[in-house]
N, C-alpha and C positions, 0 to 999 in steps of 0.2 A: 446483970448484963447477959449472963448465960441464958437465963430464962427468956429474956427478950429475944435473943438471937434464935433460941429454939422455937419460940412462938412464931417468929417471922418465917422460919423454915417450914413450919407446919402450914402456915397460910399459903406460902408459895406452892407447897405440894398439893394442897386442896385446889388452888386455882388451876394448877397444871392438870390435875385429874378432871376438873370440870371442863377445861378447854379440850382435853383429849376426848372426853365423852361427847361434847358438842360436835367436835370434828368427826367422831365416829358415827354419830346419828346423821349428820349432814352427808357423810360419805354414803351411808345406806340409802338415803333418799336420792342422792345424785345417781347412784347405781340403778335405782328403780326407774328414775326418769330416763336414763340412757337406754335401758331395756325397752321402755315404752316407745321411745323415739325410733328404736330399731324394729319395732313391730312385734317384739317378744312379750306379748301382754301377760301371759301366765307368769313368766319370770318376774315381770315388773310388779304384778299384783303381790307376789310372795315377798319381794324385797320391800315394797312400800308398806305392806302389813307388818313385817318385822320392825320396820322403822316406827310405825305408829304404835306398836305395842310398847315401845320404849318412850315415845313422845306423842301421846294421844291428843295433844292440843295443837298440833301443827296443821292449820287449815290447808296448807299447800299439799300436804300428803294426801288428804282426802280428795282434793281437787284432781290430782293426777290419778288417784285410784278410780275416781269417777270417769276420767278420760279412758282408762284401760277398759272398764266395763262397757263404755259407749262403743268403743271400737270392736269389742266382741259381740255387740248386739244385745248385751244383757242390760236392758234399759232401766228396769226397776232398781237393780243394784247401783247403776250410775246415779239415778235420782237420789238414792239414800246417801251416797257419798257427797254429792254436791250440797245437799241440805246440811250435812254435818259441817262442811266447810263454811257455809253461811252462818251456822249457829256460832261458830268461833269468830267469824269476821263478817259482820253484817254488810260491809261495803265492798265485799270481794266481788267486783263486777264481772270478772272472768267466770266465776262460778255461777253467777246469775245468768250470764250469756249461755253457758253450757247447759244449765238446768232448763232454761227456756227452750233451747234447741232440742233437748231430749223429750220434753213435753210435746213439742211440735212433731218429732219423729213418731211419737206414740199416738198422734192424732188428738191430743188433749189441747186443742187450740186456745180455749179460753184460759186454761191454766198457764199456757205458754205466754200469752199476751199479758196476763196479770203479772207474771214473774218479770218479764222484760220491762214493763212500765214501772214497776217498783224499783228496778235497778236504775232506770233513766231518771227517776226522781232524785236519786242520790248522785248520779254522775252520767253525763251523756258520753257515749262512746260509739264509734263506728260499728263495732261488732254487735252491739246491742240493737242498733237500728237495722242491721242486716238480718238478724234473727226475727225482729218484729216484721220486717218486710216479707220474710218467708211465711210467717204465720198469716199475715194479711192476704198473701196470695192464696194460701190454702183455704181461706175463708171466702175467697172470691172478691176481696176488696182490692181490686187491681189499681185503682187510682191512689189509694192510701199506700199500697205496697210500693208503687213507683216513687212516691215521696220519701218513704223510709229508706229505700236503696240509695236515692240521691243524697239523703242526709248522711248515710254511711260513707259514701264517696267523698262528701265534703270534709269528713274527718280524716280519711285516708284514701286518696285517689290512686294509690299504688297497689291496692289490694285487688288482685284479679277476680277473686270470688265475688266481690261487690259488683264489679262491672258485668260479670257473667249473670248474676241475679237480676240486675237492671235490664239486661238483654232479654232474660226470660220473661219478665213481666210485660215488656213491650211486645215480645213475640205473642204472648197471650192476648194482648190488647189489639194486635193486628198492626202495630206501628213498626213495620218491618225494617224501615231504614234505620231507626234508632236501635232496634234489636241487633241488626247487622253490625253497626258501628261499635256497640258495646261488646259484642263477642270478639270483634277484631282487637279492641283495646285490651280485653282480658288476655288474648293470645300474645299481644305484644309484651305484656307483663309476665306471662308464663306460657311459653310455647308448648309445654308438655301436657296441657289440659286437654286430653283426648276428647272428653265429653263435650267440650266447647266446640270442637270441630264438628261434632254431630249436630249440635244446635245451630251452628252457623250454616251448615249444609241445608238443614231444614228451612232456615230463613231464606236462603237462596232459592230453594225449590218453590217456595210460596211466591217468590218474585219471578218465577219461570227463568231463573238464571242457571240453567243446567250445567254449563261448563264450570261456573264458579263452584257449584255444589260438588261436582266431580273432583275439582282440585282440593276442596276442603277435606273430602274423605281420603284422597290420595295422601295428603299431608298427615292425616291421622294415622294412616298405615305406615308412613315413614317414621313417625314419632314412636309408634308402638306396633312393630310388624307382627306381633302375636295377638293383636286385637281382632279376633275373628268377626266381631260385629261390624267393624269398619269395612271389611271385605264384603259382607252380606249387603250392607247399605249401599256401597258403591255399585255392586252388581245390580241392585234394584234401580238405581238412577240410570245406569247404562240401558236398562230395558225401557225406560220411559219414552224416549223420543224415536225409537225404532231405527236408529242410525248406528248404534254402537254394539251390534251383536258380536263382532270379533273381540272387543274388549270385555264384554259381558261374559263370554265363554271363558276367557282366561281368568277373570277374577272369581267366578263361581268355582272353577276347578281349584284355584288356590284356597278358597274357603273350605271346600270339601276335604282338603288335605288335613284340616284340623280334626277330622274324624267325626264331623257333625252330620247328623241325619236330619235334614231339613227338607220337607216336601216342596216348599216354595223354591228353594235353591235348585233342587233336581228339576222341577218344572221349568224354571227359567233357563237352566242350562240346556234342557231338551229343546225348548223353543228357539234358543240361540242357534243350536246345531241345525234345526229345521230351516231357519232363514239363511244360514250360511250355505246350506246345500243348494239354495236358490241363487245365491250371490256369487259363489266361487266355484270354479271347475275342480279345484283340489285344495286341500288344507293339510299342513304338516302338524301332527299332534304327537308329542313325545317321540319324535324321530320317525313316525309312520306317516305315509302320505295317504290321506283319505280322499276318495272320489266323492262326487255328489251323492252317490248311493251309500257310500260309507258314512257320510255325515248324516244322512237320513236314518241310517241304522243306529248311529249314536243317539240321535234325537229320540228314536223309539225306545232305546234302552233306558235313558234317563226319565222319560215321561212315564214309562211303566213303573219305574222305581217310585216316582212321585205318587202315582195312582195307588200303589200298594200301601202308601202311608196316609193318603187322604182320598178315600173313595168318593167323596162328594165334591171334588173340585172339577167343575165342568170344563174349564179351559184346558186341562190336561188331556181330556179325551178328544177335544177338538183337534189339537195339534198331533196327538197320537194317531188319530184317523188320517190326517193329512200325510204324516210320515209313512204310514202303511200304504196309503194310496200311491205315493211316489215310488215306493218299493214294489208296487204291483201286488201287494199282499191284500187282496180285496176282501176276503172274509174277515181278516183282522181289522181292516179299515172300517168295514160296515159295523162291526161290533162296537168299535170305539165311538163312531158317530151315533149309534143308537143309545149308548150310555150317556153321551152328551145331551141328546134330545130328552132322554128320560129324566135326568137330573133337573133340567130347566123346566120341564113340564110339571114335575112334582113341586117346584118352587113357584108355580103359577106365573111363570115368565111369559111376557107378551113379546112375540116375535116382531122385530122392526126391520127397517130397510137394511141396516148393517148386517143382518143375519142372512141375507140373500145368498152370500157366498157359501155359507154352510150347507144350505139346501141344494145348491148347485153341485157342491162336492159330493154330497150324499147321493144325489141323482146319478152322477157320473159313475160312482162305485156300484150302485144297484144295476146300472145298465151293463156293467161288465159281466154279469152272470148270464145274460142272454135268454134265460127261460122266460116264458110269458109273464109269470107272476112278478119276477124281478123287474122286467121291462115296464110293467104297469106301475110298480112302485116307483121306478125311476121317473116315469112321466109325471106322477103325482108330486114328487119332490121338486122336479124342475119347474112345474107349474107354480109351486109355492114360491120358488126363487123369483120368478117373473112377477108374481102378484106382489111380493114385497118390494121389488125394485125393477120397474119396467125398463130401466136403462141398463140392466145387467145383460149386455149383448151376447156374451158367450153362452148364457143359459139358453137363448133361443136356438143356437146351433146344437147344443147337447140335447135339447128336447126334440128338435127335428130329427137328429140321429137316432134317438130312442124309438121314435115313431117309425122311422125308416126300417130299423132292425125288426120291428114287429110286422113289417109289410104294409104299414098304413101310410102309403106314399102320398096320397092326396092330403091327408091330415098333416104330414110333415112339411109340405110345400110352404104354407103360410109362415111357418117359423123360420125357415131358411130365408124367405123373402124379408121377414122382419129383421133378421140379422143383417141382411144386405142393405136394408133401408137405413139402419143405424151405423153400419160400417161398410160402405160401398166398395171398399178396396180389399175386402176379405176374400181371398181366392178360394179358400176351403168352402165357404158358404155358397159361392157360385157353383163350385164343382158338385157339392151335395145336392143343390137344387137341380142341376142337370141330371144327376143320377135318378132323382125322383121321376123326372119327365121320361127318361129312358125306360125305367121300369114300367111306367104307364104306357109306353110306346107312343108317346106324344113327341116324336122326334123333332118336329119344327120348333117346339118350345125349348128344347135343349140347346139350340144353336147359340142364342145370345149369352146365356151364362157361361158356355164353354169358350166363346170368343172373348169374354171378359177375363177368363182364367188365363188364356194365353197372352192377353194384353198385359195383365199384371205380372205374369211369370212366363216370359217368352221362351224360357228353357225348360218348361214343363212338358216333357216328352209324352207322358201319359195323356195329358189334355189334348195335345196335337193329334195323337193317335185316335183318341175318342172322337174328336171333332171330325177327323177324316172319315171315320166309320159312319158318323151321323150323316155327313154330306153324301156319302156313298149310298146310304139307305134312302136319302131324299133325291137320288139321281142327279145330284149337283157334282158332276164328275170333275170339273175344273177345280172347284174348291177342295174336293176330296184329295185330288192329286197334289195340290200345293201343300196340304198339311202332311200327307204321307212323305213328301220330299223333305219336310222339316224334320220328321222323325228320323228318316234315313241320314239326314245331315248330322243329327246328334249322335246317331248310332248306326254306322254303315253296316254293321254285322247283321242287322235284321233283314236277312235274305227273303223271308216270307213276305215282307212288305214290298219287295221289288215287284212281285207278281201283282199286288194291288195297284201299284202305280201303272204298270203295264196295262192292266184292265181298264183303268181310267182313260188312258190314251186311246185304247181301242174304242171305248164308248164315245170318245170325242172325235171318232173317225180319223184318228191319227196313228195308223198301225206302224208307221216308220218310227214315231216317237216311242212306241211301246217296245220295239225290238231290243234296245240295250238293257231294259229292265228285265225282260223275260230272259235274256242271255245271262244276266247276273243271277237270276233265280236258278237257272239250269246249272251254272257253275257251282252253286251251293248244293244243289240236289240233282246230280247228273243222271240219275236213273228214275227221277220222278216223272211219270208219264204225263201228268197234268201240265207241269211246267214245260216239258218238251213240246206238247201239243200246242200250248199257247204261243210258244216261240215259232213253231213251224207255221201256224196260221197267220201270225203277224208278219212273218217274212213273205208268205205267199201273197197277202193283201198289199204289201209294199213293193210287190213285183220282184222280189229276190227269189225267183223260182228255183234256181239250182240249190241254193242254201236251204230253202224250205224243204225241197225233196230229200236232202240228206237227213234232216231231222225226222221227217215222216218215216224214213227207213230205220232210223235209230229206235223209234218208238216200236216199230214192228219187230225189231230184234228182241225187245223186252216183252212186248205183248203182241204176238203175231195175229191175233184176232181183233185188234183194236179197230173198230169200224171207222172212226174219224180219221185215223192215220191211213187206212186203206183207201177211203174216199179221197183224201188229200193227195196221195200218191197217184191215184188213177186220174184225178183232174189234171195234174201236172203232165202225166203221160199223154193225155189227150191233147193238151196244149202243144206238146212237143211234136206230136205226130199227126 
């Protein structure tokens, strides 16, 4: 009885020791799995290896060991562990799925497909069809991949990865409506899948749904504020339609806070500042208020940074030249434009109509140097702009101005006329045309363009003044008088013009009309002999003998030998006596 009891106790002790050992081994594997799930793969590998040293025939240990190596990117090691798991359990479909996936990651597509199909012969599972679909996509078998992903979803329609992959294959097929819907379904199941927001945004872009694409990237940033790629992608979308430069500026500046050195980001940020300088009178950045010039300076800084990182990006030099041009930094602008032209020429680029603006800008900058060689170069550039786009009306004006500055007035006339033909209400073109005629002393031809200027801009004092002088030169004293009066109306302080009005009245045989204007001139310049003489003579002719006599005497006080004043005094003396 004692022996039996002792034997029972020994068996109980053995069973307890075995149970304890089993629980210890399981605890070691559980700890390894927990470390794996926390992302501590090195710790997990150590714990699982310790476990497998004690229990080398546990396929689950090799499976998780393979997963650790997969996450570390050590794919050959992962393959070895999955194969060991399958040697111990030939129907271990999870190991088949992972092994096929690793083959897929290594680009061993035939091995991957063979592995997955072998597993499917044993048991159909959604995960297996999903990996098969990935392999088929990689092999360009899009129709087959579509079917495989749909099969995966039929086994588990709650797995967001399956929907994401079905979206991907339809994106590749160009079936964007289905792709969009599958991405949205994936995000409904798991809203933290940042990469799906990227794919969704790309699908929206291909459908020209810019606002939806923007919202997708904004959501990606909200989900993962540290995802710098989302900032960069959103900035690029803002740049696409040419309407979101304020938003693009903000998002690129946020992106650069990550410390990234990205030439495209610097380029687009510079371009954003350039357009903002055209759109806004001022902009507050980091508490500082930037004027248009300040924004152009910012544009220049960022574009230079981009150019230093990518010397062969032509667009950088185009906008860098424009920014320097706006800042009136003409040597720097010309250098940037020349770099732009050089890069495109080396690429055997063929200039088209859309490039007319570049040649016009380059011509404008060249004309600023004013030496004959630069003006000749400006004329060549502006002619190129017109050849590329005959509707580029501003180029006609700039070309005419360059010819005018060279003294080629006759050659300039047709270009100002062409500008007027295409833009009849352009006052500057009419004024420039008039200047050409005046330089050529063809005063009669200057009248109509000047009349058009004052018609378009009635408050243009300079045009009224110029037109008055032209009429005076043409002996059209009434018209001259009227325009001089317009000038005086705008600016009564122009005393010297009072004399011109008085002169017109005199030539119109209206000395009485001239008197008040000559008096105004004398009040401004009381010791000016010419003004005093004009007033005295107009008073004499209008029969104001006594007053005229006083002014002749005042002249003689200033200039005792003035013959006209002596003659005027003597004439009045003779009339009196």
